BALOBA-1460 file (C-alpha; in Angstrom, 3 decimals):
// residues 256
<rec num="1" residu="m" x="21.638" y="10.198" z="-30.332"/>
<rec num="2" residu="r" x="20.851" y="9.839" z="-26.634"/>
<rec num="3" residu="s" x="23.666" y="7.900" z="-25.046"/>
<rec num="4" residu="a" x="25.041" y="7.603" z="-21.524"/>
<rec num="5" residu="s" x="28.523" y="9.112" z="-21.470"/>
<rec num="6" residu="g" x="28.941" y="7.853" z="-17.913"/>
<rec num="7" residu="f" x="26.930" y="6.921" z="-14.864"/>
<rec num="8" residu="s" x="27.509" y="5.662" z="-11.348"/>
<rec num="9" residu="v" x="25.886" y="2.893" z="-9.312"/>
<rec num="10" residu="t" x="26.240" y="2.906" z="-5.539"/>
<rec num="11" residu="a" x="24.719" y="0.457" z="-3.070"/>
<rec num="12" residu="i" x="23.071" y="2.247" z="-0.138"/>
<rec num="13" residu="a" x="24.398" y="1.009" z="3.191"/>
<rec num="14" residu="g" x="22.524" y="0.868" z="6.462"/>
<rec num="15" residu="m" x="19.180" y="-0.484" z="5.302"/>
<rec num="16" residu="p" x="17.244" y="-2.430" z="7.972"/>
<rec num="17" residu="l" x="15.697" y="-5.857" z="7.819"/>
<rec num="18" residu="f" x="12.180" y="-5.259" z="6.566"/>
<rec num="19" residu="a" x="8.918" y="-6.372" z="8.144"/>
<rec num="20" residu="p" x="5.284" y="-5.889" z="7.112"/>
<rec num="21" residu="g" x="4.118" y="-2.289" z="7.295"/>
<rec num="22" residu="m" x="7.539" y="-0.651" z="7.088"/>
<rec num="23" residu="s" x="7.974" y="2.203" z="4.611"/>
<rec num="24" residu="v" x="10.560" y="1.428" z="1.959"/>
<rec num="25" residu="a" x="10.721" y="5.093" z="0.911"/>
<rec num="26" residu="a" x="11.224" y="6.352" z="4.475"/>
<rec num="27" residu="e" x="13.994" y="3.835" z="5.170"/>
<rec num="28" residu="i" x="15.803" y="4.767" z="1.939"/>
<rec num="29" residu="a" x="15.658" y="8.463" z="2.841"/>
<rec num="30" residu="a" x="16.889" y="7.745" z="6.373"/>
<rec num="31" residu="a" x="19.799" y="5.607" z="5.160"/>
<rec num="32" residu="l" x="20.864" y="8.296" z="2.698"/>
<rec num="33" residu="d" x="20.623" y="10.939" z="5.415"/>
<rec num="34" residu="r" x="22.866" y="8.897" z="7.726"/>
<rec num="35" residu="s" x="25.403" y="8.612" z="4.906"/>
<rec num="36" residu="g" x="25.430" y="12.372" z="4.382"/>
<rec num="37" residu="d" x="23.839" y="12.096" z="0.933"/>
<rec num="38" residu="k" x="20.456" y="13.155" z="-0.373"/>
<rec num="39" residu="l" x="18.421" y="12.376" z="-3.447"/>
<rec num="40" residu="r" x="18.897" y="14.640" z="-6.440"/>
<rec num="41" residu="d" x="16.534" y="15.273" z="-9.317"/>
<rec num="42" residu="g" x="17.256" y="12.727" z="-12.039"/>
<rec num="43" residu="d" x="18.427" y="9.991" z="-9.659"/>
<rec num="44" residu="i" x="17.199" y="6.423" z="-10.123"/>
<rec num="45" residu="v" x="16.561" y="4.344" z="-7.000"/>
<rec num="46" residu="v" x="16.700" y="0.603" z="-7.628"/>
<rec num="47" residu="v" x="15.060" y="-1.530" z="-4.956"/>
<rec num="48" residu="a" x="15.327" y="-5.294" z="-4.554"/>
<rec num="49" residu="q" x="11.973" y="-7.021" z="-4.916"/>
<rec num="50" residu="k" x="12.459" y="-8.891" z="-1.663"/>
<rec num="51" residu="i" x="12.296" y="-5.859" z="0.621"/>
<rec num="52" residu="v" x="9.204" y="-4.575" z="-1.178"/>
<rec num="53" residu="s" x="7.507" y="-7.947" z="-0.779"/>
<rec num="54" residu="k" x="8.499" y="-8.154" z="2.881"/>
<rec num="55" residu="a" x="7.169" y="-4.649" z="3.578"/>
<rec num="56" residu="e" x="3.920" y="-5.579" z="1.840"/>
<rec num="57" residu="g" x="3.501" y="-8.742" z="3.906"/>
<rec num="58" residu="r" x="3.994" y="-11.217" z="1.083"/>
<rec num="59" residu="t" x="5.740" y="-13.879" z="3.191"/>
<rec num="60" residu="v" x="3.827" y="-17.182" z="3.264"/>
<rec num="61" residu="a" x="4.353" y="-20.291" z="5.386"/>
<rec num="62" residu="l" x="4.079" y="-23.448" z="3.301"/>
<rec num="63" residu="a" x="2.486" y="-25.181" z="6.289"/>
<rec num="64" residu="d" x="-0.540" y="-22.888" z="5.861"/>
<rec num="65" residu="i" x="-1.147" y="-23.874" z="2.217"/>
<rec num="66" residu="e" x="-3.467" y="-26.707" z="1.236"/>
<rec num="67" residu="a" x="-2.484" y="-28.283" z="-2.081"/>
<rec num="68" residu="g" x="-5.118" y="-29.282" z="-4.610"/>
<rec num="69" residu="e" x="-4.969" y="-32.105" z="-7.115"/>
<rec num="70" residu="g" x="-3.289" y="-29.997" z="-9.810"/>
<rec num="71" residu="a" x="-0.618" y="-28.901" z="-7.352"/>
<rec num="72" residu="r" x="0.019" y="-32.470" z="-6.259"/>
<rec num="73" residu="d" x="0.494" y="-33.472" z="-9.905"/>
<rec num="74" residu="l" x="2.903" y="-30.559" z="-10.474"/>
<rec num="75" residu="a" x="4.800" y="-31.447" z="-7.307"/>
<rec num="76" residu="a" x="5.206" y="-35.070" z="-8.408"/>
<rec num="77" residu="e" x="6.472" y="-34.019" z="-11.849"/>
<rec num="78" residu="t" x="8.946" y="-31.445" z="-10.542"/>
<rec num="79" residu="d" x="10.043" y="-32.823" z="-7.147"/>
<rec num="80" residu="r" x="8.667" y="-29.858" z="-5.192"/>
<rec num="81" residu="p" x="6.609" y="-29.686" z="-2.007"/>
<rec num="82" residu="p" x="2.908" y="-29.781" z="-2.913"/>
<rec num="83" residu="a" x="2.288" y="-26.524" z="-1.012"/>
<rec num="84" residu="l" x="4.957" y="-24.747" z="-3.056"/>
<rec num="85" residu="a" x="3.460" y="-26.150" z="-6.247"/>
<rec num="86" residu="q" x="0.083" y="-24.755" z="-5.173"/>
<rec num="87" residu="l" x="1.568" y="-21.288" z="-4.646"/>
<rec num="88" residu="i" x="3.213" y="-21.439" z="-8.076"/>
<rec num="89" residu="l" x="-0.153" y="-22.227" z="-9.619"/>
<rec num="90" residu="d" x="-1.858" y="-19.484" z="-7.599"/>
<rec num="91" residu="e" x="0.688" y="-16.874" z="-8.720"/>
<rec num="92" residu="s" x="0.697" y="-17.922" z="-12.379"/>
<rec num="93" residu="a" x="-1.503" y="-17.154" z="-15.338"/>
<rec num="94" residu="v" x="-0.175" y="-20.304" z="-17.013"/>
<rec num="95" residu="v" x="2.551" y="-22.869" z="-16.386"/>
<rec num="96" residu="m" x="4.569" y="-23.117" z="-19.580"/>
<rec num="97" residu="r" x="7.193" y="-25.771" z="-18.789"/>
<rec num="98" residu="r" x="7.524" y="-28.277" z="-15.958"/>
<rec num="99" residu="h" x="10.918" y="-29.656" z="-14.940"/>
<rec num="100" residu="p" x="12.703" y="-30.484" z="-11.675"/>
<rec num="101" residu="a" x="15.201" y="-27.716" z="-12.451"/>
<rec num="102" residu="a" x="12.512" y="-25.033" z="-12.747"/>
<rec num="103" residu="v" x="8.847" y="-24.503" z="-13.354"/>
<rec num="104" residu="i" x="8.633" y="-21.838" z="-16.057"/>
<rec num="105" residu="a" x="5.461" y="-19.832" z="-15.604"/>
<rec num="106" residu="r" x="3.860" y="-16.701" z="-16.930"/>
<rec num="107" residu="h" x="3.274" y="-14.783" z="-13.722"/>
<rec num="108" residu="r" x="-0.133" y="-13.162" z="-13.402"/>
<rec num="109" residu="t" x="1.631" y="-9.795" z="-13.972"/>
<rec num="110" residu="g" x="2.738" y="-11.065" z="-17.407"/>
<rec num="111" residu="h" x="6.413" y="-11.703" z="-16.636"/>
<rec num="112" residu="v" x="7.779" y="-15.120" z="-17.607"/>
<rec num="113" residu="l" x="10.163" y="-16.572" z="-15.031"/>
<rec num="114" residu="a" x="11.040" y="-19.582" z="-12.933"/>
<rec num="115" residu="n" x="8.731" y="-20.717" z="-10.141"/>
<rec num="116" residu="a" x="6.488" y="-17.644" z="-10.502"/>
<rec num="117" residu="g" x="9.104" y="-15.577" z="-8.678"/>
<rec num="118" residu="i" x="8.614" y="-17.497" z="-5.400"/>
<rec num="119" residu="d" x="11.823" y="-17.719" z="-3.382"/>
<rec num="120" residu="a" x="13.060" y="-18.669" z="0.078"/>
<rec num="121" residu="s" x="16.538" y="-17.091" z="-0.004"/>
<rec num="122" residu="n" x="17.087" y="-14.178" z="2.381"/>
<rec num="123" residu="v" x="13.678" y="-14.898" z="3.912"/>
<rec num="124" residu="e" x="13.448" y="-15.325" z="7.674"/>
<rec num="125" residu="g" x="12.106" y="-18.789" z="8.337"/>
<rec num="126" residu="g" x="12.983" y="-19.998" z="4.843"/>
<rec num="127" residu="e" x="14.686" y="-23.051" z="6.277"/>
<rec num="128" residu="q" x="11.389" y="-23.914" z="7.999"/>
<rec num="129" residu="g" x="9.299" y="-23.490" z="4.863"/>
<rec num="130" residu="a" x="8.592" y="-19.756" z="4.591"/>
<rec num="131" residu="v" x="8.665" y="-18.313" z="1.074"/>
<rec num="132" residu="l" x="8.250" y="-14.858" z="-0.411"/>
<rec num="133" residu="l" x="5.851" y="-13.919" z="-3.200"/>
<rec num="134" residu="w" x="6.185" y="-10.990" z="-5.574"/>
<rec num="135" residu="p" x="4.316" y="-7.770" z="-4.799"/>
<rec num="136" residu="r" x="0.735" y="-7.992" z="-6.027"/>
<rec num="137" residu="d" x="1.317" y="-5.091" z="-8.419"/>
<rec num="138" residu="p" x="5.030" y="-4.228" z="-8.764"/>
<rec num="139" residu="d" x="4.363" y="-1.121" z="-10.876"/>
<rec num="140" residu="a" x="1.969" y="0.217" z="-8.234"/>
<rec num="141" residu="s" x="4.583" y="-0.524" z="-5.577"/>
<rec num="142" residu="a" x="7.191" y="1.436" z="-7.546"/>
<rec num="143" residu="r" x="4.814" y="4.373" z="-7.895"/>
<rec num="144" residu="a" x="4.108" y="4.371" z="-4.155"/>
<rec num="145" residu="i" x="7.823" y="4.353" z="-3.274"/>
<rec num="146" residu="r" x="8.445" y="7.159" z="-5.755"/>
<rec num="147" residu="a" x="5.686" y="9.268" z="-4.242"/>
<rec num="148" residu="g" x="7.191" y="8.720" z="-0.799"/>
<rec num="149" residu="l" x="10.637" y="9.886" z="-1.882"/>
<rec num="150" residu="g" x="9.287" y="13.292" z="-2.852"/>
<rec num="151" residu="r" x="11.791" y="14.235" z="-5.543"/>
<rec num="152" residu="r" x="11.948" y="14.054" z="-9.338"/>
<rec num="153" residu="v" x="13.495" y="10.603" z="-9.185"/>
<rec num="154" residu="a" x="12.704" y="7.276" z="-10.770"/>
<rec num="155" residu="v" x="12.144" y="3.985" z="-8.959"/>
<rec num="156" residu="v" x="12.885" y="0.519" z="-10.314"/>
<rec num="157" residu="i" x="11.960" y="-2.673" z="-8.469"/>
<rec num="158" residu="a" x="14.394" y="-5.370" z="-9.566"/>
<rec num="159" residu="d" x="14.494" y="-9.126" z="-9.307"/>
<rec num="160" residu="s" x="17.047" y="-11.584" z="-10.646"/>
<rec num="161" residu="m" x="15.816" y="-13.755" z="-13.485"/>
<rec num="162" residu="g" x="17.252" y="-16.399" z="-15.733"/>
<rec num="163" residu="r" x="17.175" y="-16.016" z="-19.506"/>
<rec num="164" residu="a" x="16.261" y="-18.503" z="-22.197"/>
<rec num="165" residu="w" x="19.299" y="-20.326" z="-23.583"/>
<rec num="166" residu="r" x="21.678" y="-18.565" z="-21.171"/>
<rec num="167" residu="i" x="23.249" y="-19.678" z="-17.883"/>
<rec num="168" residu="g" x="22.915" y="-17.444" z="-14.840"/>
<rec num="169" residu="t" x="20.602" y="-14.683" z="-13.701"/>
<rec num="170" residu="v" x="20.547" y="-10.959" z="-14.354"/>
<rec num="171" residu="g" x="18.732" y="-8.108" z="-12.634"/>
<rec num="172" residu="t" x="15.443" y="-7.337" z="-14.369"/>
<rec num="173" residu="a" x="12.924" y="-4.527" z="-13.863"/>
<rec num="174" residu="i" x="9.582" y="-5.852" z="-12.604"/>
<rec num="175" residu="g" x="8.199" y="-2.519" z="-11.383"/>
<rec num="176" residu="v" x="9.023" y="0.950" z="-12.743"/>
<rec num="177" residu="a" x="7.907" y="4.492" z="-12.000"/>
<rec num="178" residu="g" x="9.319" y="7.661" z="-13.547"/>
<rec num="179" residu="l" x="11.760" y="5.974" z="-15.921"/>
<rec num="180" residu="a" x="11.610" y="5.154" z="-19.622"/>
<rec num="181" residu="v" x="11.173" y="1.387" z="-19.796"/>
<rec num="182" residu="l" x="12.068" y="1.321" z="-23.489"/>
<rec num="183" residu="d" x="13.877" y="3.813" z="-25.718"/>
<rec num="184" residu="d" x="12.724" y="3.160" z="-29.276"/>
<rec num="185" residu="r" x="15.411" y="4.483" z="-31.643"/>
<rec num="186" residu="r" x="13.948" y="2.946" z="-34.812"/>
<rec num="187" residu="g" x="13.694" y="5.464" z="-37.602"/>
<rec num="188" residu="i" x="15.331" y="8.160" z="-35.448"/>
<rec num="189" residu="d" x="19.061" y="7.496" z="-35.016"/>
<rec num="190" residu="r" x="21.610" y="6.453" z="-37.608"/>
<rec num="191" residu="d" x="24.558" y="4.104" z="-37.381"/>
<rec num="192" residu="l" x="28.184" y="5.032" z="-38.125"/>
<rec num="193" residu="y" x="27.560" y="4.659" z="-41.856"/>
<rec num="194" residu="g" x="24.438" y="6.772" z="-41.999"/>
<rec num="195" residu="r" x="21.934" y="3.927" z="-42.107"/>
<rec num="196" residu="t" x="18.720" y="4.590" z="-40.186"/>
<rec num="197" residu="l" x="18.254" y="2.185" z="-37.302"/>
<rec num="198" residu="q" x="15.550" y="-0.358" z="-38.055"/>
<rec num="199" residu="a" x="15.419" y="-2.651" z="-35.018"/>
<rec num="200" residu="t" x="17.017" y="-0.866" z="-32.052"/>
<rec num="201" residu="v" x="14.794" y="-0.639" z="-28.985"/>
<rec num="202" residu="i" x="16.872" y="-0.138" z="-25.831"/>
<rec num="203" residu="a" x="15.608" y="-1.891" z="-22.699"/>
<rec num="204" residu="v" x="16.514" y="1.020" z="-20.412"/>
<rec num="205" residu="a" x="14.844" y="-0.163" z="-17.200"/>
<rec num="206" residu="d" x="16.244" y="-3.694" z="-17.482"/>
<rec num="207" residu="a" x="19.750" y="-2.341" z="-18.163"/>
<rec num="208" residu="v" x="19.533" y="-0.122" z="-15.082"/>
<rec num="209" residu="a" x="18.265" y="-3.038" z="-12.972"/>
<rec num="210" residu="a" x="21.076" y="-5.300" z="-14.187"/>
<rec num="211" residu="a" x="23.767" y="-2.756" z="-13.311"/>
<rec num="212" residu="a" x="22.240" y="-2.052" z="-9.901"/>
<rec num="213" residu="v" x="21.951" y="-5.713" z="-8.911"/>
<rec num="214" residu="l" x="25.692" y="-6.114" z="-9.498"/>
<rec num="215" residu="a" x="26.287" y="-3.394" z="-6.901"/>
<rec num="216" residu="m" x="23.638" y="-4.606" z="-4.443"/>
<rec num="217" residu="g" x="24.725" y="-8.243" z="-4.452"/>
<rec num="218" residu="e" x="22.515" y="-11.295" z="-4.033"/>
<rec num="219" residu="g" x="23.719" y="-12.935" z="-0.846"/>
<rec num="220" residu="a" x="24.389" y="-11.640" z="2.659"/>
<rec num="221" residu="e" x="25.563" y="-8.175" z="1.610"/>
<rec num="222" residu="g" x="22.549" y="-6.505" z="3.203"/>
<rec num="223" residu="t" x="22.393" y="-3.737" z="0.585"/>
<rec num="224" residu="p" x="19.023" y="-4.171" z="-1.163"/>
<rec num="225" residu="v" x="18.901" y="-0.646" z="-2.616"/>
<rec num="226" residu="a" x="21.181" y="1.096" z="-5.102"/>
<rec num="227" residu="l" x="21.393" y="4.676" z="-6.310"/>
<rec num="228" residu="v" x="22.042" y="5.225" z="-10.024"/>
<rec num="229" residu="r" x="23.217" y="8.652" z="-11.164"/>
<rec num="230" residu="g" x="23.969" y="10.055" z="-14.588"/>
<rec num="231" residu="l" x="20.974" y="8.663" z="-16.488"/>
<rec num="232" residu="g" x="18.573" y="11.520" z="-15.804"/>
<rec num="233" residu="r" x="17.848" y="11.859" z="-19.522"/>
<rec num="234" residu="w" x="15.521" y="8.863" z="-19.107"/>
<rec num="235" residu="v" x="13.816" y="10.090" z="-15.928"/>
<rec num="236" residu="s" x="10.372" y="11.642" z="-16.456"/>
<rec num="237" residu="d" x="8.068" y="13.936" z="-14.509"/>
<rec num="238" residu="d" x="5.191" y="11.451" z="-14.593"/>
<rec num="239" residu="d" x="5.174" y="7.824" z="-13.465"/>
<rec num="240" residu="g" x="5.020" y="6.474" z="-17.020"/>
<rec num="241" residu="p" x="3.546" y="3.175" z="-18.215"/>
<rec num="242" residu="g" x="5.477" y="0.901" z="-15.865"/>
<rec num="243" residu="a" x="7.481" y="-2.272" z="-16.407"/>
<rec num="244" residu="a" x="4.455" y="-3.984" z="-17.922"/>
<rec num="245" residu="s" x="4.975" y="-1.855" z="-21.047"/>
<rec num="246" residu="g" x="8.191" y="-3.758" z="-21.739"/>
<rec num="247" residu="l" x="6.553" y="-7.180" z="-21.920"/>
<rec num="248" residu="r" x="6.289" y="-8.701" z="-25.374"/>
<rec num="249" residu="p" x="2.617" y="-9.227" z="-26.304"/>
<rec num="250" residu="i" x="1.558" y="-12.852" z="-26.143"/>
<rec num="251" residu="d" x="0.509" y="-12.818" z="-29.796"/>
<rec num="252" residu="q" x="4.169" y="-12.093" z="-30.685"/>
<rec num="253" residu="d" x="5.484" y="-15.032" z="-28.669"/>
<rec num="254" residu="m" x="7.453" y="-17.253" z="-31.024"/>
<rec num="255" residu="f" x="8.099" y="-19.883" z="-28.357"/>
<rec num="256" residu="p" x="4.756" y="-20.630" z="-26.681"/>
């Protein structure tokens, strides 16, 4: 059985505030170098979605958005600015639930989350109506960062998401390169009593993201990258299928 006998998660200090055009990979390497550390084969680098989006120029001013009729209806139902409602619609494949507490949408990448991942926290100008969108293709972003790091490492782009029927958020992998997203143990491992596992599929990338977000923090810590060591058994030579491979197919959705 492949298990993790122990691993470490360390937030990387000294990361800058990101602006469009900056290299996430180069800044990670520079911060590690200043700390006296370097990447090792088998490391996993977990990166907060916000700095990837900022580097890719995904900040939008609500004042620049013109809301259509559908957005105005959504805004009235959910007590949101019409421009924000328009961005939610633009970023979504479908809006699944509408409520003042949250608009639950299937993002165009396939992920289901609140407000299509649009957020104003830790965004310069957020108090004046600037918001941050997800990367256009989080898996492609993870692959690009991995290529820039130049080692046999994995990259996970993480964002905090709520979960159905649970209070609070947890770090979730939205972009993955070089790491097993799922570890399907069905028909392979046995339990303590010798029974073959029938339903165990480990969400490796999400588990790594959740652990890393605890170390990175979600407020003013200023540590949007974490280094995970000891899980190299799940790191691969190739980029792999990406976080999208961990999404449940729509035809298996029991709660449409």
